[in-house]
N, C-alpha and C positions, 0 to 999 in steps of 0.2 A: 284427489290432490286438494290440499287446503287452500281456500281462496285468500289471497293477501288483502288485508284491509289497510287503509291509510289512517295515520293518527289524526285525531280531531282536536284542534286547539280549543280550549274553553273560551267562551265569550268574555270580552273585556268587561270588567265591572267599573262603576264610576270611580274615577281617580287613577285607574290603572293605565299604564303606558304600553301601547302595543309596539313591540320591537320586531321588525321583520328582517330576517336575513335572506337575501336573494342569492341563490347559488347558480352560477353559470357553469355548467358541467363541461369537462370533469374538474371539480374544484380541488383546491388544496384542503384536505380534511381539517387540518388544524386551524385554518382561517375561519372555518365555520364553528368547530367545536370549542375553540379557545374563547372567543367572545361569548358564545352561548353559555358556557360554564359560569362566566362572570355574572350574567344576568340571572342564571338559575340559582347561584349562591346568594344573590341579593334577595331573591324571593324566599329562600330557605332561612336566611338569617333575620328576616323581617319578623319572624316569630308568629304569634297568633293573629296579628293584624292582617288585613287584606294584602296579598302580594302586590308589590309595586309594578310588576311587569307581566305582560302576556307575551310569550316568546313564540314566534312562528318561523318555520323554514319554508320558503317558497322556491319552487324549482323552475328554472327556465328550461323545461323539457316537456315531453309529451305526457309524462306521468310523474308521480310523486317520488319515484326512486331516482335518487341523485348519485351519479357516478363520481368517484373521487380518484385522484391520481395515485392513491395507495392501492387501489383495487378493491377497497372496502366500501360498499355502498352505504348511502345515508337515505333515510326515509323522511320526506318532507310532509308538510301539512296540506299543501295545495300546489297547483301549477300556476304559472304566470297568467295563463288564460283564465283559470278559476278565480284568481285574485282580482283580475280586471273586472270580472262580472260582479264579484262581491262588493268591491269598492269600499272596503272598511277603512276607517281612519288609521293612519300610520303615524306614530310619534317619532320613531327612529328607524331609519332604513340603513342596513349594512350590506354592501354589494361585495360578493366574493367571487373569485374565479380561480384559474389555475394556469400553470405555465404553458399548457397546450390550448388555452382558451382565449387569452387576452388579445391576440392579434386578429381573431376572427369571431368577434362577438355577434351574436344573433341580433339582427336589426330590430326584431320585435321587442327584445329586452331593452335595447337602447331607447326605442320610442316610448316604452312604458316608463322607464326611469325619467325621461324628459317630461312626460305628461304628469306623473305623480309628484315629482319633487317639489313643485310650488306649494303643495298642501302638507308636506312633511316638515316637522320641526327641525330634525337633524338628518342630514344625508351623509353617509360615511362610506368609505371604501377600505377594504382590507387588501393590502399588497397590490397585486396587478388588477384588482377591481377598479383601480384609479383609471385604467384605460376605458372602462365602461362609462364612468362619470365624464371623462374628457370627450368621449365620442358623443355623449348626450349634450355637450356644451356647458356642463355645470362647472367646469374648472376654468373656463375662459376668464383671463384677467386675475385669476386667483393664484395664491401660493399653494403648492401641493407637493406631496412626496409619494414615493412608492419604493419597492425593493430596490436597493442600490444597483443591482445587476441589470435592471431595465430602465433606470431613470433617464439615461441618455436617449433611449428609444422613445420614451414618453415625450421628452422635450422636442425631439426631431419630428415626431408625428403630429404633435399638437403644439405649435409654436406660440399660441396664445396663452398657454399655461406656464406659470412661473415655477418651474420644477426645482425643488430643493432636495438633493439626494442625501443630505446629512441627517436630519432629525428622524426619530422613530415614528412620530406622527405630527400632523400639522392641522391647526384649526384656522379657517379663513371664513368669517361669517358663520353661517350654519352648516358649512361643508367641512367635513373632516376626512383626511386621508392618512393612511398609515403605511409603514414599511412592510407590514405583513408578518406572517408566521407568529412568533411570540409577541411582536409589538401590537398585534391585534388585541391581545389580552390587556396590554397597557392602555390602549385607546378605550376599550370597553370599561376599564376601571375608572378612567377619567370621566366617561359619560355618566357612570353611576355616581361618581363624586359630585358632579354638577347637580344631580337630582336629589341625592340623599346625604351628601356631606362627605368630607375627606375622611373622617374617622370610620365611617361605614365602609368606604372603599378600601381603607387599610385593613379592616377586619376581614374583608373578602380576600385580599392579597395574602394575609396570614393563613387563611384556610386553604388557599391554593399553594401554599408553601413556596412563595416567591421570595427570592433573596432580598429584593427591594422593589418597590413600585416605581417605575420609571416615568418621569414627566415627558411631555412632547419634545422639549428642547434637548433631551438626551440624544447623543449621536448614535447612529446605527453601529459604528465601530467604537468600542470603548477601550481605553488603555488597560483597564483591569482584565478585559477579555483577551487583549493582545498578549498580556503577560503569561496566559495559560499555554501559549505556544512555545514557551521556554523548554528546551530539551533537558536542562539540568533540574532534577527534582529540588535541589537546594535553592535555586533561583526562583522556581515557582512557589515554593513555600515562603520564601522571603517576601515576594510580591504580595502574597495573600496576607502575610503579617503586616506589611506596610498599609494595606487597605484598611486593616482593623485598628491601626495605631496612628492615624493621621494627626492626632492631637499632639504627638510627641515631637521632640526636636530631632528630626530624622537626618542627622548628618551622615556623611559617607562612612565615618568611623563607627557610628552606632550600627549602621546597616551591615558593615563588614563583620563586626563582632557578633551580630545576630546570626550571620551566615557562617560563622566560624572560619573566616578566610581573611586574607589581607586586603587592604584597600585597593592595591594595584590589581589583584586578581578579580575583585568584585567589579571594578571598572571595565576590565576586559570581558567579563561575563555579560554585562549589560550591553556593551557594544556589539559583541558577537551574536547574541541571541535576540536582543530587542532593538538593536540599532539606535540606542540612545545612551545617555549617561544616567547614573543613579539619581543625581539631583534633578535632572529634567524629568525623569520618570515620576519622581515623587511630586513635583509641581503639577504635572499633567493629571495625576490621579486626584490630587487635592482640588484642582480647578473643576474636574469632572464632578467631584462630590459637592462642591459649592454650587454648581449648576443645578444639581438635583434638589438641593436645599431651597434655592431661590424659586425654582419652578413649582415646588410642592408647597409654597406659601410661607416659608420661613421669613419672618419680618425683622428679627434682630440681627444686625450685622455683627454685633459683639459675639453672639452665640455661634454664628457661622464661623467667625474667625477662630474662636476657642476650639471648636470641634475639629477644625481642619488644620490647626497648627500654624496659623498666621499670628504674628506678634501684635499687629494693629490693623485697624480698618483701612488705613492708608496704604499699608503694604499689600493687603489683599486687593484693594481697588486698582493699584498700579499693575499688579500681576495679571488681574482679570482683564483689564482694558488692553494690556499689551497682547494678550493671547486672543481675545475675541473681538477687539475693536470697538466694544461698547462697555459702559460701566456696569457694575452689578445691579444698580438701580434700574438702568434701562433694560437690562436682560430680564429682571423680575417683572418689569412692566409689560414686556412683550410675551413672556412665556409663563408668568406666575399665575396663581389661582386667584389673586386678589389685586385690586387696584389701589389698596391702601399704601401710603408711603412707607418706605423702609425706615427702620429705626437704626440709628448709627451706634446706639449703645444699649 
């Protein structure tokens, strides 16, 4: 019988950032693999220069074989005990778990997270990994998120945490929490963007064939996703077309003509299948697009207006403030990539 060997991570070279993914078994496999692929692509795209990251999977288990909820095992580089003895510097720590793990987290893992976090530049959780950070006290007094399905339980169990179930990821100081599953990829892209620049992160997103790179302020539920629940193929195709033509004057007459139906029938379709009106749907998708632009660092309000079909900055500002309770400038300040002032033209 062949003896199983564990993978050995190469030693970090000067200037390389050591990224450790801590797996609390049984993990959600995508919470581990998704972010790992982002950092792996960063190394691959860096070309002939020294890779920017050393990526390691540490298992909170008796050996390096990490169980996942899919039934497909993952092989790590070391166990939590071995990592404790090695005591190598960690630049970025990502804590992952699973739906059967987060309410009964190993106390040794919690203690290790609490002890190591002061020496880590960035501490992150993917999905229900937020429960581990909360148990370690790292989220006390901080704004944090997790998967929408367990956000209320996180708030009830850890009342000192300011749980926000809406965004896909949240940064508060050097602590990052994400909604998990695919949003772990978005968080990892943001971390790479901080280190290597937005253009580099977008290049990774293209190689991962992502529809778009989502900023932290993006809601866990998007109106574009909601539209895919439409039973009518015609309405689904129209909603997709709307998302690609936000710059146009999308009157109900224009949309009805595109769908080859009457205005009255179109209004009934939206009400029946999406519980909204055509005009309100268009505004929601436009504002969602504006949020992405602001959070990804768009500085020109004139360009944002033109691309999303608003006739003036004032019209956009009023619609945005009415919907979100803050101005586009304030939203960009909270969630944007830069502290530079926005340009009104």
